[in-house]
ZASE-411080 format. One record per atom (N, C-alpha, C, CB): x, y, z; residue number from 1; atom name; residue in one letter. Coordinates in Angstrom, 1 decimal. Each point is the difference from the previous one (the first is absolute). Glycine has a CB too. Layout:
! ZASE-411080
+--------+--------+--------+------+------+------+
:      u :      v :      w : resi : name : resn :
+--------+--------+--------+------+------+------+
:      X :      Y :      Z :  NUM :   CA :    A :
...
+--------+--------+--------+------+------+------+
***
This chain:
! ZASE-411080
+--------+--------+--------+------+------+------+
:      u :      v :      w : resi : name : resn :
+--------+--------+--------+------+------+------+
:   18.7 :    4.4 :   22.2 :    1 :    N :    W :
:   -0.6 :    0.7 :   -1.1 :    1 :   CA :    W :
:    0.0 :   -0.7 :   -1.3 :    1 :    C :    W :
:    0.7 :    2.1 :    1.1 :    1 :   CB :    W :
:    0.3 :   -3.0 :   -1.3 :    2 :    N :    A :
:    0.2 :   -0.8 :   -1.2 :    2 :   CA :    A :
:   -1.2 :   -0.9 :   -0.2 :    2 :    C :    A :
:    2.5 :    0.0 :    0.3 :    2 :   CB :    A :
:   -3.0 :   -0.6 :    0.8 :    3 :    N :    I :
:   -1.2 :   -0.9 :    0.0 :    3 :   CA :    I :
:   -1.2 :    0.8 :   -0.4 :    3 :    C :    I :
:    1.0 :   -1.6 :    1.7 :    3 :   CB :    I :
:   -1.1 :    2.8 :   -1.1 :    4 :    N :    Q :
:   -1.2 :    0.8 :   -0.3 :    4 :   CA :    Q :
:    0.0 :    0.4 :   -1.5 :    4 :    C :    Q :
:    0.0 :    0.9 :    2.4 :    4 :   CB :    Q :
:    1.2 :   -0.5 :   -2.9 :    5 :    N :    M :
:    0.1 :    0.3 :   -1.4 :    5 :   CA :    M :
:   -0.4 :   -1.2 :   -0.9 :    5 :    C :    M :
:    1.9 :    1.7 :    0.6 :    5 :   CB :    M :
:   -1.4 :   -2.9 :   -0.2 :    6 :    N :    Y :
:   -0.3 :   -1.2 :   -0.8 :    6 :   CA :    Y :
:   -1.5 :   -0.2 :    0.0 :    6 :    C :    Y :
:    2.2 :   -1.0 :    0.7 :    6 :   CB :    Y :
:   -2.9 :    1.1 :    0.5 :    7 :    N :    N :
:   -1.4 :   -0.2 :    0.1 :    7 :   CA :    N :
:   -0.8 :    1.0 :   -0.9 :    7 :    C :    N :
:    0.3 :   -0.9 :    2.3 :    7 :   CB :    N :
:    0.2 :    2.2 :   -2.3 :    8 :    N :    T :
:   -0.6 :    1.0 :   -0.8 :    8 :   CA :    T :
:    0.0 :   -0.4 :   -1.5 :    8 :    C :    T :
:    0.6 :    1.8 :    1.7 :    8 :   CB :    T :
:    0.6 :   -2.2 :   -2.1 :    9 :    N :    N :
:    0.2 :   -0.4 :   -1.4 :    9 :   CA :    N :
:   -0.9 :   -1.2 :   -0.4 :    9 :    C :    N :
:    2.4 :    0.8 :    0.1 :    9 :   CB :    N :
:   -2.5 :   -1.8 :    0.8 :   10 :    N :    I :
:   -0.9 :   -1.1 :   -0.2 :   10 :   CA :    I :
:   -1.5 :    0.5 :   -0.1 :   10 :    C :    I :
:    1.6 :   -1.6 :    1.3 :   10 :   CB :    I :
:   -2.0 :    2.5 :   -0.4 :   11 :    N :    M :
:   -1.4 :    0.5 :   -0.1 :   11 :   CA :    M :
:   -0.2 :    0.7 :   -1.3 :   11 :    C :    M :
:    0.0 :    0.2 :    2.5 :   11 :   CB :    M :
:    0.9 :    0.7 :   -2.9 :   12 :    N :    M :
:   -0.1 :    0.7 :   -1.2 :   12 :   CA :    M :
:    0.0 :   -0.9 :   -1.2 :   12 :    C :    M :
:    1.2 :    1.9 :    1.0 :   12 :   CB :    M :
:   -0.4 :   -2.9 :   -1.0 :   13 :    N :    L :
:    0.0 :   -1.0 :   -1.1 :   13 :   CA :    L :
:   -1.3 :   -0.8 :   -0.1 :   13 :    C :    L :
:    2.5 :   -0.2 :    0.3 :   13 :   CB :    L :
:   -3.0 :   -0.2 :    0.9 :   14 :    N :    T :
:   -1.3 :   -0.7 :    0.0 :   14 :   CA :    T :
:   -1.1 :    0.8 :   -0.5 :   14 :    C :    T :
:    0.9 :   -1.3 :    2.0 :   14 :   CB :    T :
:   -0.9 :    2.6 :   -1.5 :   15 :    N :    A :
:   -1.1 :    0.9 :   -0.5 :   15 :   CA :    A :
:    0.1 :    0.2 :   -1.5 :   15 :    C :    A :
:    0.0 :    1.2 :    2.3 :   15 :   CB :    A :
:    1.2 :   -1.0 :   -2.8 :   16 :    N :    F :
:    0.2 :    0.2 :   -1.4 :   16 :   CA :    F :
:   -0.4 :   -1.3 :   -0.8 :   16 :    C :    F :
:    1.9 :    1.5 :    0.5 :   16 :   CB :    F :
:   -1.6 :   -2.7 :    0.0 :   17 :    N :    I :
:   -0.5 :   -1.2 :   -0.7 :   17 :   CA :    I :
:   -1.5 :   -0.1 :    0.0 :   17 :    C :    I :
:    2.1 :   -1.1 :    0.7 :   17 :   CB :    I :
:   -2.7 :    1.4 :    0.5 :   18 :    N :    L :
:   -1.5 :    0.0 :    0.1 :   18 :   CA :    L :
:   -0.6 :    1.0 :   -1.0 :   18 :    C :    L :
:    0.2 :   -0.7 :    2.4 :   18 :   CB :    L :
:    0.3 :    1.9 :   -2.5 :   19 :    N :    V :
:   -0.5 :    1.0 :   -0.9 :   19 :   CA :    V :
:    0.2 :   -0.5 :   -1.5 :   19 :    C :    V :
:    0.5 :    1.8 :    1.7 :   19 :   CB :    V :
:    0.6 :   -2.3 :   -1.9 :   20 :    N :    S :
:    0.3 :   -0.5 :   -1.4 :   20 :   CA :    S :
:   -1.0 :   -1.1 :   -0.4 :   20 :    C :    S :
:    2.4 :    0.6 :    0.3 :   20 :   CB :    S :
:   -2.6 :   -1.6 :    0.6 :   21 :    N :    V :
:   -0.9 :   -1.1 :   -0.3 :   21 :   CA :    V :
:   -1.4 :    0.6 :   -0.2 :   21 :    C :    V :
:    1.4 :   -1.6 :    1.4 :   21 :   CB :    V :
:   -1.9 :    2.5 :   -0.6 :   22 :    N :    L :
:   -1.3 :    0.6 :   -0.1 :   22 :   CA :    L :
:   -0.1 :    0.7 :   -1.4 :   22 :    C :    L :
:   -0.2 :    0.3 :    2.5 :   22 :   CB :    L :
:    1.2 :    0.5 :   -2.8 :   23 :    N :    A :
:    0.1 :    0.8 :   -1.3 :   23 :   CA :    A :
:   -0.1 :   -1.0 :   -1.1 :   23 :    C :    A :
:    1.3 :    1.9 :    1.1 :   23 :   CB :    A :
:   -0.5 :   -3.0 :   -1.1 :   24 :    N :    L :
:    0.0 :   -0.9 :   -1.1 :   24 :   CA :    L :
:   -1.4 :   -0.7 :   -0.1 :   24 :    C :    L :
:    2.5 :   -0.4 :    0.4 :   24 :   CB :    L :
:   -3.1 :    0.1 :    0.7 :   25 :    N :    G :
:   -1.3 :   -0.6 :    0.0 :   25 :   CA :    G :
:   -1.0 :    0.9 :   -0.6 :   25 :    C :    G :
:    0.5 :   -1.3 :    2.0 :   25 :   CB :    G :
:   -0.5 :    2.6 :   -1.7 :   26 :    N :    L :
:   -0.9 :    1.0 :   -0.5 :   26 :   CA :    L :
:    0.3 :    0.2 :   -1.5 :   26 :    C :    L :
:   -0.2 :    1.1 :    2.2 :   26 :   CB :    L :
:    1.4 :   -1.1 :   -2.6 :   27 :    N :    A :
:    0.4 :    0.2 :   -1.4 :   27 :   CA :    A :
:   -0.5 :   -1.2 :   -0.8 :   27 :    C :    A :
:    2.0 :    1.3 :    0.6 :   27 :   CB :    A :
:   -1.9 :   -2.5 :   -0.1 :   28 :    N :    Y :
:   -0.4 :   -1.2 :   -0.6 :   28 :   CA :    Y :
:   -1.5 :    0.0 :   -0.2 :   28 :    C :    Y :
:    1.9 :   -1.3 :    1.0 :   28 :   CB :    Y :
:   -2.6 :    1.6 :    0.0 :   29 :    N :    E :
:   -1.5 :    0.1 :    0.0 :   29 :   CA :    E :
:   -0.4 :    1.0 :   -1.1 :   29 :    C :    E :
:   -0.2 :   -0.7 :    2.4 :   29 :   CB :    E :
:    0.9 :    1.9 :   -2.4 :   30 :    N :    W :
:   -0.4 :    1.1 :   -0.9 :   30 :   CA :    W :
:    0.3 :   -0.5 :   -1.4 :   30 :    C :    W :
:    0.6 :    1.7 :    1.8 :   30 :   CB :    W :
:    0.5 :   -2.4 :   -2.0 :   31 :    N :    L :
:    0.3 :   -0.4 :   -1.4 :   31 :   CA :    L :
:   -1.0 :   -1.1 :   -0.5 :   31 :    C :    L :
:    2.5 :    0.5 :    0.5 :   31 :   CB :    L :
:   -2.9 :   -1.4 :    0.4 :   32 :    N :    Q :
:   -1.0 :   -1.0 :   -0.3 :   32 :   CA :    Q :
:   -1.3 :    0.7 :   -0.4 :   32 :    C :    Q :
:    1.1 :   -1.7 :    1.6 :   32 :   CB :    Q :
:   -1.5 :    2.6 :   -0.8 :   33 :    N :    K :
:   -1.3 :    0.8 :   -0.3 :   33 :   CA :    K :
:    0.2 :    0.7 :   -1.3 :   33 :    C :    K :
:   -0.5 :    0.2 :    2.5 :   33 :   CB :    K :
:    1.6 :    0.4 :   -2.7 :   34 :    N :    G :
:    0.3 :    0.8 :   -1.2 :   34 :   CA :    G :
:   -0.1 :   -0.9 :   -1.2 :   34 :    C :    G :
:    1.4 :    1.6 :    1.2 :   34 :   CB :    G :
:   -0.8 :   -2.8 :   -1.1 :   35 :    N :    L :
:    0.0 :   -0.9 :   -1.2 :   35 :   CA :    L :
:   -1.5 :   -0.5 :   -0.2 :   35 :    C :    L :
:    2.4 :   -0.7 :    0.5 :   35 :   CB :    L :
:   -3.1 :    0.4 :    0.5 :   36 :    N :    E :
:   -1.4 :   -0.4 :   -0.1 :   36 :   CA :    E :
:   -0.8 :    1.1 :   -0.6 :   36 :    C :    E :
:    0.2 :   -1.5 :    1.9 :   36 :   CB :    E :
:    0.1 :    2.7 :   -1.5 :   37 :    N :    W :
:   -0.8 :    1.2 :   -0.4 :   37 :   CA :    W :
:    0.2 :    0.3 :   -1.5 :   37 :    C :    W :
:    0.1 :    0.9 :    2.3 :   37 :   CB :    W :
:    1.1 :   -1.2 :   -2.8 :   38 :    N :    T :
:    0.3 :    0.3 :   -1.5 :   38 :   CA :    T :
:   -0.7 :   -1.0 :   -0.9 :   38 :    C :    T :
:    2.2 :    1.0 :    0.7 :   38 :   CB :    T :
:   -2.4 :   -2.2 :   -0.2 :   39 :    N :    E :
:   -0.6 :   -1.0 :   -0.9 :   39 :   CA :    E :
:   -1.5 :    0.3 :   -0.3 :   39 :    C :    E :
:    1.5 :   -1.7 :    1.0 :   39 :   CB :    E :
+--------+--------+--------+------+------+------+
***
């Protein structure tokens, strides 16, 4: 069960990192568009 728990943690961590990267990408795009829009 220790290995299964470890794999679950790795999967959750990977999913969290992927979501974070996507969120940062969207935020960056949104900020760039926002800056362009204000000019």
